[in-house]
N, C-alpha and C positions, 0 to 999 in steps of 0.2 A: 630198231630205229635209233641208231646211236646218235645221241646228241648230247652236247654239253650246253646247258641252258644259258650260259653267258659265254662270252668269248674269253676263253670258252664260249643246253638244256641244253649245245646238248646241252637243252640240249638238252636238249629233242635234250644227249641231242642232244641234255640232249647232250653230244650230241652229237674246235679245230682239231679233227682227228689226224690230219696229215702233218701237223707240227707237234713239237714236243711240249704238250700242255698237261702233263700228268700231275703237276703240282696242284696245291690248293684243293685237294680232294676231288679232282675231276673224275678220276677213275672210279671212285666210290659212287659218284653221282651217275655215271654211265651204267654201273652195275644195278643201281636202284631203278634207273630209268627202264632197263631191260626187264627187271622183275615186275615193276608196277604196270608197265604197258605191254606185257607179253601178249595178251589176247589181241591187242590192236596190231601188233607186228605180225602175228599169225594170220590175221584177217587180210592184211596186205599181201602176204606171200600167197595166200589162197586165191586172191583176186587176179593175180598177174595173168594176162592173156597169152599164156605160153602154148605153143603148138604141140610140143613134146616135153617130157620132164628133162630138165638140164642134167648133164653129167659133170660138167666143170663150171663152177661159179667163182667169180671174183668179187670180194667184198672190199670196196674202195673206201678207205678211211674207216676201218672196221672198229676202231675204238677197242673196247674190252670184249666185243663179240656178240652183242645183242642180235644183230642181223645174221652173223655167221651161224649161230646155233639155231635160230629160227629157220633158216634155210636148210640146215642139215636135218632138222626135224621134218620139214615139209617134203624134202626130196631125199629119201633114205638111200638112194643109189648114187648120190652126188658127192663130190669132194669140193672143198672150198679153199681158194687161195685168199688169205686175209692180209690186206695191205694197210700199213699205217707207218707214220714216222716216229711214233712213240715206242721206244723199247719197253717201257713199263706196261703200256697197253697190250703189246704183243705177248709179254711174259704172262700177264694175267690170263689172256686168251688161251695160251698153250696149257696153263695149269687147269683151266676149266675143261679144256678138251680131254685132258688125261683123266680128270675126275669123272667125266661123262663117258669115258671109254671110246671116244671118237677121234683120238689123236692121229690115227692112220688116215683119217679123211680130211685133215686140216694141214695146210702148209702156210707158214707165215713169211711175209716179205716186208722188210723195213725199207721204206722209200718215201721221199718227199715228192708228192704228186704235182708240185709246182715246177719241178725240173722239166726242161723241154724233152729230155730223153727218159723214157720210163724203163723199168726193168722188164725182162721177158716174162710176161704173165700167161703165156700160152695162147690158146684160141678158145676162150670160154663161150659157153652157150648163153650165159646170163651174167651180167654185171649189176651189182647192187651198190648204190651210192646213197646212203642214208645220212642226212644232216652233214654231209661233207662237201658237196659241190659249192655251197655258198662261202666256204672258207678258201676256195681257190683264188689265187691272184689272177689267173687267166683261165676261167672256166671254159671259154670257147676253145682254147687249145686242148684242155683236158678232155672235153667231149669229143674232139676229133681223134685224140689218142684212143679213147674208149671205142669209137667207131672202127678204127683200124685194127684194134685188138680183137674185137668180137668175131666169132665165126659168122659167116654169111647166114642171115636169118636169125641171128642171135638177138637177145633183148637186153636193153638197159632199163633198170628201174631206178628213177631218181625220187627219193623220199625227202621231203623238206618240212620243217616246222613253220607254222605261221606266226609263232611268237613263243615267249616263255610260258610255261604252265602257270595258271593261277590256282591258288589254294584256299584263300580266305573268303568269307562272305564280304559283300561290299561294305557293310557297316562295321567291319572289324579293322583294328581293335577298337574297343569302346572309347578310348581316349583320343584316338587319331583315325576316325573313319576314313576309308578310301586310301589308306596308307599303301596297300599293295599296288594299286593302279599308279600312284605317283612314283613308287620305286621302279615299276616296270617302264614307265614313261622315260625316266632318267636312263635306264639301261638301254632302251630302244634308241635314244638319242646318241648314246655312246657307240652302240653297234652300227648305227648308220654311218658314223665316221670311220670305223675300222673294218666293217664287213659290208661293203657296198652292194654285194650280190644277195644279201639276205632279203627274202621276200620276192625274189625274181620269179616271173612266169617263165618256167623253163621250156615251155612248148616251142616258142619261136627259136630259142637258142638250139634246141635239139634238132629242129628242122634245118637250121643253117649248118649244122654239123653233118648233115647227110642222113639223119634218122627219119623214119616215118613214125609219128606219134600215133599209137594205137589205142591209148586209153589215158584218162585222167580222172582221179577220184580224190575227194576230200573227205577225211574221216574225222568226225567230231568225237573228242574224248571227254567223258564226264563220269568220273569215278567217285563213289562215295568213300570218304576216308574211313568210315567205320568198318568197311569190308577188309581193310588191309593196313596193318600197323606200320608197314614199310612206308606208307604215304607220309607219315609224320617225319620220318628220317629224310625222305626225298624232298619234302618241302623245306626242311631245315637246310639241307645241302644246297639246294637251288638258291634260296634266299641269302645264305652266307656268301655264295659266289657273287651274287648280284651286289650285295653290300660291299664286297671288296672292290668291285668295279665302279661303284657309283657313290661311295661315301662322300667324295668332295662335291657332289652335285645335289645332295639332299639337304633339306633344312635341318638345323640342330634338333628341332622337335621331332621330325620324322626319323632322324638317325637314332635318337634316344628310344623312340617307340619300337623301331626295328630291332635294336639291341635287346630290348625287353622280350620281344617275341623269340629271339634266337637264344636266350638264356635258358639252358637246359634245366637249371635249378629253379627257375621262376614258376610260381603257380599260374602266371599269365603267359608262360612260354608256349610255343607252337606245339611242342610235344604233349602238352596237357590238354589241348583243345579236342573237342569231339565233333567239331563242325567243319572239318577239312574236306575238300574235294580236290580232284585233279581235273582242271578244265583247260583244254588246248585243242589244236587241230593239227592234223598231218595231211599233206597233199602228196600224192604219188603220180608220177608220169611214167607210162610204159611206152618205150620207143624201140623200134626194131631196125636193125641193119638189113636193109633190103638188097 
């Protein structure tokens, strides 16, 4: 579920995978997102209402490969064409493929999916678009391109985040209770200006592009931080990116409290907390080219 949690969870997620956003640690956040939320990504790939196992899959806005490798695991006879505009993301993905011994099953394509003309992606049985559609300037055009690319009867899976992950208890930190919600509200306001398609109900847009929507599912994520030390690093990365995007919109008191949380050397820092959780939702639409 590739997402960059700010515009960047991903994000998801999270998460803008079709533009060059590898700076500011986005690639690292995408890797952590894949690690922390692996079981949820696997549950989505298992849920897809496929008639037969796909042989050729396209991962649109693949990021560093969370979806690519989940799909390769789920469908051992398939190969994946991974598409992204970021050379750094694709380089990381290829390195992972070699490490996992699946490089022969992965092809990478660098492309800007906002371009009217797409590269030749073949005729895939399944197209996976996780936390990438809302970054498109013209998602209606992109969906028509996907429809025309898919083999007849093929499926498109659109996976989207309903918001940035939350990590802290509501009463944290002790000196600025509710800080995380205020920080997220500032990030949401900024994203509404720059990402107007975030939070879209993709069902009607899929239908308008010629698809038949065969399923929709929302998955609630609630992970205890004590189970996974990566959650502290994930929370730090997400909140650092949100800080860089919203510093001018936060009160001085909130900014000071946020910096205290992000200070790796502070006894009050997020990496020292034992009460972290990951709370978010993912929604998936499964749509068929009939």
